[in-house]
C-alpha positions in Angstrom: -42.3 39.9 67.5 -45.4 39.2 65.6 -44.6 35.4 65.4 -42.3 33.1 67.4 -38.9 32.4 65.8 -36.7 29.4 66.5 -33.2 28.2 65.7 -33.4 24.7 64.3 -30.0 24.1 62.7 -26.4 25.3 63.0 -23.3 24.6 61.0 -19.8 25.9 60.7 -16.4 25.4 59.2 -13.2 25.3 61.2 -11.6 28.8 61.2 -8.1 29.1 59.7 -6.3 30.1 56.6 -8.1 28.2 53.8 -5.8 28.7 50.8 -7.4 25.7 49.0 -11.0 26.8 49.2 -12.8 29.6 47.5 -15.4 31.8 49.2 -18.4 30.0 47.7 -17.2 26.5 48.7 -16.4 27.7 52.2 -19.9 29.2 52.5 -21.5 26.0 51.0 -19.9 23.8 53.6 -21.5 25.8 56.5 -24.8 25.8 54.7 -24.7 22.0 54.1 -24.0 21.3 57.8 -26.7 23.6 59.0 -29.3 22.2 56.7 -28.4 18.7 57.7 -28.8 19.7 61.3 -32.1 21.3 60.8 -34.1 18.6 59.0 -35.4 20.9 56.2 -34.5 20.6 52.5 -34.6 24.1 51.3 -35.2 27.5 53.0 -37.5 30.2 51.8 -34.7 32.8 52.0 -31.0 33.2 52.5 -29.3 36.2 54.0 -25.5 36.3 53.7 -23.4 38.4 56.1 -20.1 39.6 54.5 -17.9 42.6 54.7 -14.9 42.2 52.4 -15.6 39.8 49.5 -16.0 42.6 46.9 -12.5 43.9 47.8 -10.6 40.7 48.7 -12.3 38.1 46.6 -13.5 40.3 43.7 -17.0 38.9 44.3 -20.2 40.8 45.1 -23.8 39.5 44.7 -23.2 36.7 47.3 -26.8 36.0 48.0 -27.8 34.5 44.6 -24.2 33.1 44.1 -24.5 30.9 47.2 -28.2 30.1 46.8 -27.4 28.8 43.3 -24.3 26.8 44.5 -26.4 25.2 47.2 -29.1 24.1 44.7 -31.7 26.6 45.9 -32.1 28.7 42.7 -35.3 30.7 42.9 -35.4 31.5 46.6 -35.0 35.0 48.0 -31.3 35.7 48.6 -29.4 38.9 49.5 -26.1 40.1 51.0 -26.1 42.1 54.3 -23.2 44.4 55.1 -22.6 46.1 58.5 -18.8 45.9 58.8 -17.8 43.4 61.4 -21.5 43.2 62.5 -22.5 41.8 59.1 -23.2 38.3 60.4 -25.4 39.5 63.3 -27.3 41.8 60.9 -27.9 38.9 58.4 -29.3 36.9 61.3 -31.5 39.8 62.3 -32.8 40.0 58.7 -33.8 36.3 59.0 -35.5 36.9 62.3 -37.5 39.8 60.8 -38.5 37.8 57.7 -40.0 35.0 59.9 -41.5 37.2 62.6 -43.3 39.3 60.0 -44.8 36.3 58.3 -43.0 36.7 55.0 -41.0 33.5 55.4 -41.3 30.2 57.2 -37.7 29.0 57.1 -34.6 31.1 56.6 -30.8 30.5 56.6 -28.5 33.2 57.9 -24.9 32.6 56.6 -21.8 34.5 57.6 -18.8 34.0 55.3 -15.4 35.7 54.9 -12.2 34.9 53.0 -9.7 37.3 54.4 -6.6 35.4 53.3 -7.4 36.3 49.7 -5.9 39.7 50.5 -2.7 38.6 52.2 0.5 40.3 51.3 -0.7 43.4 49.4 -2.2 45.6 52.1 -5.7 45.1 51.0 -6.9 43.5 54.2 -5.8 46.6 56.3 -7.4 48.9 53.8 -10.5 46.8 53.6 -10.9 46.8 57.4 -10.4 50.5 57.5 -13.6 51.0 55.5 -15.4 50.3 58.8 -14.0 53.7 60.1 -14.7 57.2 58.8 -12.9 57.6 55.5 -12.9 61.4 55.5 -12.1 62.2 59.1 -10.1 59.1 60.3 -8.6 57.0 57.5 -7.4 59.7 55.2 -5.2 61.0 58.0 -3.4 57.6 58.3 -4.9 56.0 61.3 -5.4 52.2 61.1 -8.4 50.3 62.5 -6.0 48.8 65.2 -4.9 52.3 66.1 -8.5 53.5 66.6 -9.0 50.6 69.1 -5.7 51.5 70.7 -6.9 55.1 71.2 -10.0 53.8 73.1 -7.8 51.5 75.2 -5.5 54.4 76.0 -8.4 56.5 77.1 -9.8 53.6 79.2 -6.5 53.0 81.0 -6.1 56.7 81.7 -9.7 57.4 82.7 -10.1 54.4 85.0 -6.4 54.0 86.0 -6.3 50.4 84.8 -2.9 48.9 84.0 -2.4 47.0 80.8 -2.0 43.7 82.5 -5.6 43.8 83.7 -6.7 43.1 80.2 -4.7 39.8 80.1 -7.5 37.6 81.5 -9.7 38.3 78.5 -7.1 36.7 76.2 -6.1 34.0 78.7 -9.8 32.9 79.1 -10.4 32.9 75.3 -7.4 30.7 74.6 -8.2 28.3 77.4 -11.7 27.8 76.1 -10.5 27.4 72.5 -8.4 24.3 73.4 -11.5 22.2 73.5 -13.1 23.7 70.3 -12.1 21.7 67.2 -13.3 24.6 65.0 -11.0 27.2 66.7 -8.0 28.7 65.0 -5.7 28.9 68.1 -6.2 25.8 70.3 -3.4 26.7 72.6 -3.4 28.2 76.1 -1.5 31.3 76.9 -0.2 32.8 80.2 -0.3 36.3 81.6 3.5 36.4 81.2 3.2 35.6 77.5 0.5 38.3 77.1 2.7 40.9 78.8 5.7 40.0 76.6 3.7 39.9 73.3 4.8 42.0 70.3 3.3 45.5 70.5 1.2 46.5 67.5 -0.3 49.9 68.3 0.4 50.8 72.0 -1.2 49.6 74.2 -2.6 46.9 71.9 -0.3 44.0 71.5 -0.5 40.8 69.4 -2.4 38.9 72.2 -5.0 41.8 72.5 -5.9 41.2 68.9 -8.0 38.8 66.9 -6.5 37.1 63.9 -6.9 37.5 60.1 -8.6 34.3 59.0 -11.2 32.5 56.8 -14.5 30.9 57.9 -18.2 30.4 57.5 -21.1 29.7 59.8 -24.8 29.2 59.2 -28.0 29.1 61.3 -31.4 27.9 60.2 -34.4 29.7 61.5 -38.0 28.5 61.4 -41.5 29.8 62.5 -43.5 27.9 65.1 -45.8 26.7 62.3 -42.8 25.2 60.4 -41.7 23.3 63.5 -44.8 21.1 63.3 -43.5 19.4 60.2 -40.0 18.8 61.7 -38.6 16.1 64.0 -38.7 16.9 67.7 -35.4 18.5 68.8 -34.1 20.9 71.3 -36.0 24.1 70.6 -34.1 27.3 70.9 -36.3 30.4 70.8 -35.2 33.8 69.7 -36.4 36.1 72.5 -34.8 39.3 71.2 -33.1 40.8 68.1 -32.1 44.4 68.5 -29.6 46.8 66.9 -28.4 50.3 67.5 -25.9 52.7 66.0 -23.4 55.4 67.1 -21.2 57.7 65.1 -18.7 56.0 62.8 -16.0 58.5 63.8 -14.6 58.3 67.4 -14.3 62.1 67.5 -18.0 62.4 67.1 -18.9 60.2 70.0 -20.8 61.9 72.9 -18.9 59.8 75.5 -16.1 57.7 74.1 -16.0 55.0 76.9 -19.7 54.6 77.4 -20.2 52.8 74.0 -23.7 54.1 73.5 -24.7 51.7 70.8 -23.6 48.7 72.9 -25.8 49.9 75.7 -28.7 50.9 73.5 -28.7 47.6 71.6 -28.5 45.5 74.8 -31.2 47.6 76.5 -33.5 47.1 73.6 -32.9 43.3 73.7 -33.5 43.1 77.4 -36.8 45.0 77.0 -37.9 42.8 74.1 -37.1 39.6 76.0 -38.4 41.0 79.3 -35.1 40.1 81.0 -32.3 41.8 82.8 -28.5 41.1 82.8 -28.7 38.8 85.9 -30.9 36.5 83.8 -28.2 35.7 81.2 -26.4 32.4 81.7 -23.8 32.8 78.9 -22.6 35.7 76.8 -20.7 35.6 73.5 -19.3 39.1 73.3 -17.3 40.7 70.5 -13.6 40.6 71.6 -12.0 41.7 68.4 -9.7 43.6 70.7 -9.6 43.2 74.5 -10.8 46.7 75.0 -14.1 45.8 73.3 -14.6 42.9 75.8 -14.4 45.3 78.7 -16.7 47.9 77.0 -19.2 45.2 76.2 -19.4 43.9 79.7 -20.0 47.4 81.0 -22.4 48.5 78.2 -24.5 45.4 78.7 -24.9 46.0 82.4 -22.7 43.2 83.7 -20.2 45.6 85.2 -20.1 49.3 86.2 -18.1 51.7 84.0 -14.4 51.1 84.5 -14.9 47.7 86.1 -15.1 45.3 83.1 -11.5 44.3 83.6 -12.1 43.7 87.3 -14.6 41.0 86.2 -12.0 39.3 84.1 -9.3 39.5 86.8 -11.7 38.0 89.4 -12.6 35.0 87.2 -16.2 36.0 86.7 -16.0 35.5 82.9 -14.7 31.9 83.1 -16.8 28.9 82.3 -17.8 28.5 86.0 -18.0 32.3 86.6 -20.9 34.7 87.0 -21.2 35.4 83.3 -19.1 33.1 81.1 -17.9 34.8 77.9 -16.1 33.5 74.8 -16.9 30.0 75.8 -15.6 28.4 72.6 -12.6 30.8 72.2 -14.3 34.1 71.1 -12.9 36.2 68.3 -9.4 36.2 69.9 -8.8 32.4 69.8 -11.7 30.9 67.8 -11.0 33.5 65.2 -12.6 36.6 63.6 -13.5 36.2 59.9 -15.2 39.5 60.1 -18.4 39.1 58.2 -19.0 35.6 59.6 -18.2 36.4 63.2 -21.8 37.3 64.3 -23.1 34.0 63.1 -20.2 32.1 64.8 -21.2 33.8 68.0 -24.8 32.6 67.6 -23.7 29.1 66.8 -21.7 29.1 70.1 -24.6 30.3 72.1 -26.9 27.7 70.6 -24.3 25.0 71.2 -24.4 25.9 74.9 -28.1 26.1 75.1 -28.4 22.6 73.5 -26.0 21.3 76.2 -23.6 20.2 73.4 -20.5 22.2 74.4 -18.8 19.1 75.9 -15.8 20.1 78.1 -16.8 23.8 77.7 -20.4 23.3 78.7 -21.8 26.0 81.0 -23.8 24.3 83.7 -27.6 24.7 83.4 -27.3 27.2 80.6 -30.9 28.1 79.6 -30.6 31.7 78.4 -27.8 33.0 76.2 -26.9 36.3 74.6 -24.7 37.3 71.7 -23.5 40.7 70.7 -21.9 41.6 67.3 -20.1 44.9 66.9 -19.4 46.7 63.6 -16.4 49.1 63.4 -15.4 50.6 66.7 -19.0 50.4 67.9 -21.0 52.2 65.2 -23.2 49.2 64.6 -24.2 46.8 67.4 -26.5 43.8 67.1 -27.7 41.9 70.2 -29.6 38.7 70.3 -31.1 36.8 73.3 -32.0 33.1 73.1 -33.8 30.6 75.4 -33.9 26.8 75.6 -37.4 25.4 75.6 -38.3 22.0 77.0 
């Protein structure tokens, strides 16, 4: 990066079904909390990550809508769309704006109101737009079914039984118990996992993240801007990297190697001059439990076919080798798709600040988040470090 970039403020709303709040109010609540946490009054720019508002809330043009609602009329503001990776992509836009010298302070906001589409099929059709419309969706396959195909292939290729995916969900729910902003603050057992309702074999209800609403925001600042702010825990952005793969599963070179996951992570490691063993905490994108396994493998924490072994051996727990989903992840904290990437970053920053209370990872100094769009066509990876 041409200039140092720091995270100086975070804010979030609880994730749930917010029938009494519109999209702009939900987004504003996260903005207000992040600004209060940062110590600034008004950013130079606002980047909004969102996937479904145009379809589900009949609202596009979110950048100026939310900038105006926050009282920031006149600033630069734009919406960023990258399917489920929209939040991570919005944060990356903010990093680039500051690193390039074009802004001193930026807010990255992720916001999604999925419940606006409840009951009429529009949520499923909206999520399906992250897949290939011509070669996948028009033939009737759902987004869940695409992930089920990957999970079937993984189980067959590596001879992994379905029960070996259970620890991903069990870990996420256990961590969500202590997160007041999580949607599902209730532990589950392996037995409950195995008896859960099947959605698209082998994916069952407890392999899947929920439909929900939420907003999270992060305030970024340059090193120069920090001089005018109160002293606080400084969290530096060491890396911001993205990569792509084919949208269609049929066009992938190697289905189970998740090339964009690996490419994005490798770029981030190179940028930060780090390796997987240097990471203390990892917020991965567990929209479905198969993605958790593929992320661990693609990011170099496990060999191909051994991601589930890490989960079964307890290596992903809070006291394990690489704690993941420390505040509940997408599975239990919730997955308001366009906001998820920012929630992941908020969780990493909370850990690096030492503010995760009962879920605190001991001596966490370097954290990573990875936000995945579609079935792995867009992947955005960020690495952060605590300073001082």
